[in-house]
C-alpha positions in Angstrom: -3.8 -18.4 11.5 -5.6 -18.0 8.2 -4.0 -16.4 5.1 -7.0 -13.8 5.5 -5.9 -12.9 8.9 -2.5 -12.4 8.2 -2.9 -10.0 5.4 -5.2 -8.2 7.6 -2.5 -8.0 10.1 -0.1 -6.7 7.3 -2.5 -4.0 6.2 -2.4 -3.0 9.9 1.5 -3.0 10.5 1.6 -0.8 7.5 -1.1 1.5 8.7 1.0 1.7 12.1 4.2 2.4 10.1 2.5 5.5 8.3 1.5 6.8 11.5 5.3 6.4 12.7 6.9 7.8 9.4 4.4 10.8 8.9 4.7 11.9 12.7 5.6 15.6 13.3 8.8 14.9 15.1 10.3 12.5 12.3 9.2 15.0 9.8 10.9 17.7 11.5 14.4 15.8 10.9 13.9 16.3 7.2 12.6 20.2 7.4 16.0 21.6 6.6 16.8 24.3 4.4 18.5 22.1 2.1 17.6 20.9 -1.4 18.2 18.1 -3.7 18.0 18.7 -7.4 16.2 22.0 -6.5 13.6 20.1 -4.7 13.0 20.6 -1.0 14.6 17.2 1.2 11.0 17.3 3.0 9.3 17.4 -0.5 11.6 14.3 -1.4 11.0 12.2 2.0 7.1 12.8 1.7 7.1 11.8 -2.0 9.2 8.8 -1.7 7.6 7.5 1.3 4.3 8.0 0.3 4.7 6.1 -2.9 6.4 3.2 -1.1 3.7 2.9 1.6 1.1 2.9 -1.3 3.0 0.2 -3.3 3.4 -2.0 0.1 -0.3 -1.6 0.7 -0.8 -2.7 -3.0 1.1 -5.5 -2.6 -0.5 -6.9 0.5 -4.2 -5.9 -0.6 -3.5 -7.8 -4.0 -2.3 -10.6 -1.8 -5.6 -10.7 0.0 -7.8 -10.6 -3.2 -6.2 -13.0 -4.8 -6.3 -15.4 -1.9 -9.9 -14.8 -1.1 -10.7 -15.3 -4.5 -9.2 -18.7 -4.8 -10.4 -19.9 -1.3 -14.0 -18.5 -2.4 -13.9 -20.2 -5.7 -14.6 -16.9 -7.3 -14.0 -16.1 -11.0 -10.9 -14.7 -12.3 -10.9 -11.5 -14.1 -11.0 -13.3 -17.5 -13.9 -15.6 -16.4 -16.1 -12.6 -14.8 -15.6 -10.7 -18.0 -16.8 -13.2 -20.6 -19.4 -14.4 -18.1 -21.4 -11.2 -17.9 -20.8 -10.1 -21.6 -24.0 -8.8 -22.8 -23.1 -8.4 -26.1 
């Protein structure tokens, strides 16, 4: 299994995790009339799970980007900027 396909599989797994954690039956568990520091529990759940999911997608996508560049022999950030500088 190549590194590229495993990164794609991780992204698909994160998509499925997102479907699960934002599913209405699970959301109804947090739709209670309670507050933490004045913020409804549902809002805290949505914000924290969304930011954790975005962080995980960022880590998975960054790993895929670094591996793809290394495999294809493409330029890194510094090389790209200096080779395409028009001034």
